[in-house]
C-alpha positions in Angstrom: 82.9 -137.2 396.9 80.8 -139.8 398.8 77.7 -138.0 397.7 78.8 -138.2 394.0 79.6 -141.9 394.4 76.2 -142.5 395.9 74.5 -140.6 393.1 76.4 -142.7 390.5 75.3 -145.9 392.2 71.7 -144.8 392.3 71.7 -143.9 388.6 73.3 -147.3 387.8 70.7 -149.2 389.9 67.9 -147.2 388.3 69.1 -147.9 384.7 67.1 -150.5 382.7 68.5 -154.0 382.5 69.1 -153.7 378.7 71.4 -150.8 379.3 73.4 -152.7 381.9 74.0 -155.9 380.0 76.3 -156.4 377.1 74.7 -157.1 373.7 74.4 -160.6 372.3 77.0 -160.9 369.6 76.2 -162.8 366.4 78.7 -163.4 363.6 77.7 -163.1 360.0 79.9 -163.7 356.9 79.1 -163.6 353.2 80.5 -163.1 349.7 79.6 -159.3 349.5 82.4 -158.5 347.1 81.8 -161.2 344.4 78.1 -161.8 344.7 76.7 -158.4 345.6 73.5 -158.8 343.5 72.2 -161.3 346.1 74.2 -160.5 349.2 73.8 -156.7 349.4 70.0 -157.0 349.4 70.3 -159.9 351.9 72.4 -157.6 354.2 69.7 -154.9 353.9 67.2 -157.5 354.9 69.0 -158.6 358.1 69.8 -155.0 358.9 66.1 -154.1 358.8 65.3 -157.0 361.1 68.0 -156.1 363.5 66.9 -152.5 363.7 63.3 -153.6 364.3 64.3 -156.1 367.0 66.6 -153.7 368.9 64.1 -150.9 368.6 61.8 -153.1 370.7 64.3 -153.9 373.3 66.3 -156.8 371.7 65.9 -160.2 373.2 66.3 -161.4 376.8 66.6 -157.8 377.9 69.7 -157.4 375.7 70.3 -155.8 372.3 71.6 -157.9 369.4 74.9 -157.0 367.8 75.7 -158.5 364.4 79.4 -158.5 363.5 79.6 -158.9 359.7 82.6 -160.0 357.6 83.5 -160.7 354.0 84.1 -164.4 353.4 86.1 -164.0 350.1 83.9 -166.6 348.4 86.4 -169.3 349.3 86.4 -172.0 351.8 89.8 -171.0 353.3 88.9 -167.4 353.8 85.4 -168.3 355.2 86.8 -170.6 357.9 89.5 -168.2 358.8 87.0 -165.3 359.2 84.6 -167.6 361.1 87.4 -168.4 363.6 88.2 -164.8 364.1 84.5 -164.0 364.8 84.4 -166.8 367.4 87.8 -166.4 369.0 88.4 -162.7 368.8 84.9 -161.2 368.7 83.3 -163.8 371.0 80.2 -164.3 368.9 77.6 -166.8 370.2 76.4 -168.0 366.8 77.3 -167.8 363.1 75.0 -167.3 360.0 75.3 -166.5 356.4 77.3 -167.7 353.4 76.3 -167.7 349.7 78.2 -170.4 347.8 77.4 -174.0 348.6 81.1 -175.1 348.9 81.6 -172.4 351.5 78.5 -173.5 353.3 79.8 -177.1 353.5 83.1 -175.8 354.9 81.2 -173.7 357.5 79.1 -176.7 358.5 82.3 -178.6 359.2 83.8 -175.7 361.1 80.6 -175.4 363.2 80.7 -179.1 364.0 84.4 -178.9 365.0 84.0 -175.8 367.2 80.6 -176.8 368.5 79.0 -173.4 367.6 75.6 -173.0 365.9 75.8 -172.1 362.2 72.7 -171.1 360.3 73.1 -171.5 356.5 71.3 -168.7 354.8 71.8 -169.2 351.0 73.8 -172.4 350.3 71.5 -174.9 348.7 73.6 -178.1 348.3 71.9 -181.1 350.0 75.2 -182.0 351.7 74.7 -179.3 354.3 71.8 -181.1 355.9 72.5 -184.6 354.5 76.0 -186.1 354.1 77.7 -183.2 356.0 74.9 -182.5 358.3 75.6 -182.2 362.0 74.3 -181.2 365.4 75.2 -177.6 365.1 74.3 -176.7 361.4 70.8 -175.5 360.4 69.5 -174.3 357.0 66.6 -172.0 356.3 66.2 -172.0 352.5 64.7 -175.0 350.7 67.5 -177.3 349.5 68.3 -178.4 346.0 66.4 -181.6 346.7 63.3 -179.7 347.6 63.4 -177.1 344.8 64.3 -179.6 342.1 61.5 -181.8 343.3 59.1 -178.8 342.8 60.3 -178.4 339.3 60.2 -182.1 338.4 56.5 -182.1 339.4 56.0 -179.5 336.7 57.9 -181.6 334.2 55.4 -184.5 334.3 52.8 -182.5 332.3 55.3 -181.3 329.7 55.7 -184.6 327.9 59.4 -184.1 327.5 61.6 -187.3 327.8 65.0 -186.3 326.4 66.5 -183.9 328.9 69.8 -181.9 328.9 71.4 -180.4 332.0 73.5 -177.2 332.2 74.9 -176.3 335.6 77.9 -174.4 337.1 80.8 -176.8 337.8 81.0 -176.5 341.6 79.1 -177.9 344.6 75.7 -176.3 344.1 75.5 -177.1 340.4 76.8 -180.6 340.8 74.4 -181.3 343.6 71.4 -179.9 341.7 72.2 -181.9 338.6 72.6 -185.2 340.6 69.2 -184.6 342.2 67.5 -183.8 338.9 68.9 -186.9 337.2 67.6 -189.1 340.1 64.2 -187.5 340.3 63.4 -187.1 336.6 64.1 -190.7 336.0 62.1 -191.8 339.1 59.1 -189.7 338.5 58.8 -189.4 334.7 58.6 -192.8 333.1 60.9 -193.1 330.0 62.9 -189.9 330.8 66.6 -189.9 329.9 69.6 -187.5 330.1 71.0 -186.9 326.7 73.5 -184.1 327.4 75.3 -182.5 330.4 77.2 -179.3 330.3 79.2 -177.9 333.4 80.8 -174.6 332.6 83.2 -173.1 335.2 81.4 -170.7 337.6 81.6 -167.2 336.1 83.5 -168.4 333.1 80.8 -169.8 330.7 81.6 -170.0 327.0 78.0 -169.6 326.0 78.5 -170.3 322.3 80.1 -173.7 322.9 77.6 -174.6 325.7 74.6 -173.8 323.6 76.1 -175.6 320.6 76.6 -178.8 322.7 73.0 -178.7 323.9 71.7 -178.1 320.4 73.5 -181.2 319.1 71.9 -183.4 321.6 68.4 -182.4 320.4 66.7 -182.5 323.9 63.0 -182.1 324.5 63.7 -180.3 327.7 66.6 -178.5 329.4 67.2 -178.3 333.1 69.2 -175.0 333.9 71.0 -174.3 337.1 73.1 -171.2 335.9 72.7 -167.9 337.6 74.4 -164.4 337.6 76.4 -163.4 334.6 76.5 -167.0 333.3 72.8 -167.1 333.1 72.6 -163.8 331.2 75.1 -164.9 328.6 73.4 -168.3 328.2 70.0 -166.8 327.8 71.3 -164.3 325.2 73.1 -166.9 323.2 70.2 -169.4 323.4 67.7 -166.8 322.4 69.8 -165.8 319.4 70.2 -169.4 318.2 66.7 -170.5 319.0 67.8 -173.1 321.6 64.7 -172.7 323.7 62.1 -172.9 321.1 59.6 -175.8 321.3 61.4 -177.1 324.5 60.4 -177.4 328.1 62.8 -175.4 330.2 63.1 -176.0 334.0 65.3 -173.4 335.7 66.4 -173.1 339.3 66.4 -169.6 340.8 65.8 -167.7 337.5 62.6 -166.2 338.8 64.5 -164.5 341.7 64.7 -160.7 341.1 68.5 -160.9 341.6 69.0 -162.9 338.4 65.8 -161.9 336.5 66.3 -158.2 336.5 69.6 -158.2 334.7 67.9 -160.1 331.8 65.7 -157.0 331.1 63.7 -157.6 327.9 65.7 -160.7 327.0 63.7 -162.7 329.6 63.0 -166.2 328.1 59.2 -166.3 328.4 57.6 -169.6 329.3 60.4 -171.1 331.4 59.2 -172.9 334.5 61.2 -171.5 337.4 61.6 -171.1 341.1 61.6 -167.4 342.2 60.1 -164.7 344.3 57.1 -162.7 342.9 57.4 -160.2 345.7 55.0 -157.6 344.2 52.1 -160.1 343.9 52.2 -161.7 347.4 49.2 -160.3 349.3 49.6 -161.6 352.8 49.5 -158.7 355.2 52.8 -159.6 357.1 54.7 -159.8 353.8 53.3 -156.6 352.5 54.3 -154.9 355.8 57.8 -156.3 355.2 57.9 -155.0 351.6 56.7 -151.5 352.7 59.3 -151.3 355.5 62.1 -152.4 353.2 61.2 -149.9 350.5 60.9 -147.1 353.0 64.3 -147.8 354.5 66.3 -148.6 351.3 64.4 -146.9 348.6 64.4 -150.0 346.4 62.3 -153.1 345.9 63.2 -156.3 347.8 65.0 -159.3 346.3 64.8 -162.9 347.6 68.0 -162.2 349.5 66.3 -159.3 351.3 63.5 -161.7 352.4 65.9 -164.4 353.5 68.1 -162.0 355.5 65.1 -160.6 357.3 63.6 -164.0 358.1 66.9 -165.5 359.3 67.5 -162.8 361.9 64.0 -163.0 363.3 64.3 -166.8 363.5 67.6 -166.4 365.4 65.9 -163.9 367.7 63.0 -166.3 368.4 65.4 -169.2 369.0 67.5 -167.2 371.6 64.2 -166.1 373.3 62.9 -169.7 373.4 66.2 -171.1 374.7 66.6 -168.4 377.3 70.3 -168.4 376.5 72.9 -167.8 373.8 74.8 -170.9 374.6 75.3 -173.4 371.8 73.7 -176.5 373.4 70.7 -174.5 374.5 70.3 -172.9 371.0 70.6 -176.4 369.3 67.7 -177.8 371.5 65.6 -174.6 370.9 66.1 -174.8 367.1 65.1 -178.5 366.7 61.5 -178.9 365.6 60.9 -175.2 366.4 58.0 -173.5 364.7 58.4 -169.9 363.5 55.7 -167.4 362.6 57.5 -165.7 359.6 56.4 -163.0 357.1 55.6 -165.8 354.6 53.7 -168.0 357.0 54.7 -170.8 359.4 58.1 -172.4 359.0 59.3 -175.5 361.0 63.0 -176.4 361.6 62.9 -180.2 361.3 64.8 -181.9 364.1 66.1 -184.9 362.2 68.1 -183.0 359.6 67.9 -179.3 360.7 66.3 -178.4 357.4 63.5 -175.7 357.5 60.2 -176.2 355.8 60.4 -172.8 354.0 59.0 -173.3 350.5 59.5 -171.7 347.1 57.4 -169.9 344.5 57.1 -171.9 341.2 55.7 -170.3 338.1 56.5 -169.3 334.5 58.6 -166.4 333.3 56.8 -163.6 331.5 57.9 -160.2 330.1 56.2 -157.3 331.9 57.1 -154.2 330.0 60.9 -153.9 329.8 61.6 -156.4 332.6 60.7 -160.0 333.5 58.5 -161.4 336.1 56.6 -164.5 337.1 53.1 -165.5 336.2 50.9 -168.5 337.0 52.9 -169.0 340.2 52.1 -171.0 343.3 53.9 -171.1 346.7 54.9 -174.7 347.4 55.3 -175.4 351.1 58.6 -177.2 351.7 57.1 -179.7 354.0 55.8 -181.8 351.1 59.2 -181.9 349.4 61.6 -182.8 352.3 63.6 -185.9 352.0 62.2 -188.8 354.0 63.6 -189.6 357.4 65.0 -192.9 356.0 66.9 -191.0 353.3 68.3 -188.6 355.9 69.4 -191.4 358.2 71.1 -193.2 355.3 73.0 -190.0 354.3 74.1 -188.5 357.6 77.2 -189.7 359.3 76.0 -189.0 362.8 
């Protein structure tokens, strides 16, 4: 008996450290049921990153375990699920979310519970501005940043009479407010002649297009996505709404929302998006190849984002030497990350990353849409000023 105990102890002492230590638990939550077009590819992306990281030994000699939950696409469900991940599962950090109102609720939860939350997809400026806090960080370029990129393109269009169409919830309202401010600041003589805010997922496309037609705008700023976008484009194409107008459109160049349009893609719109098949940087191509090999499909923007977020979390844990909240906060602030799309910095003053966006025009490629004449805009040039951040944040 003593001999067997001695043998067991010898085996345990000889085992590698990673086998003896419990994994670092990370909590993830998202709207997988309602917004699968974005969130399922996003989950594929973070799963690919997780597998690669753990195959190389994890971080700090420990594997990473991601415990993922559905957030119900509501603020109440999201905060309840987040609390379960923290109190029952013992996760050290939270990341994810899709809808901006859910992201704002998660930022508030993170601040109350003093646990780091990395917003993956929510774009409202509130997350890093008015509702910004010590424990909340965002990777994607915000509404302010992406709208700023589009407004730069509007200067050359000559359009002065602008209409807005946006979903009536936090993301759409935030983007519309930023557009109204920036277009009037940066395009002399610009005015807003119409605003339409259909309920998310419940657009009455005929009535919306009719209202925009009656205003006779020179340009339209569109914030719709998902099924609302498809219906709006179809009705607008049918009635000639987009002819001879400058169209600026957030997110429409992302494969998640572009592919469902098929051959109805409205050519010539200026959009933010993700021309994954034309980006030639070796690290990005390696990501695309690995993704296609694992999932037998092409990546979406969500795929890229999920992949980047998990590697940035890995790097932060490694830099901090700990999974404790305060150590992670300090390690995230002003940290520089070497990502598959190039260097990205997490700005310390507002916890907004400098990740940029691809801006170009929509074009029909065969039976599906794509982007042409695109350029990657580094987010550093489009961040709000430090004075604006200090004026907006409550800290």
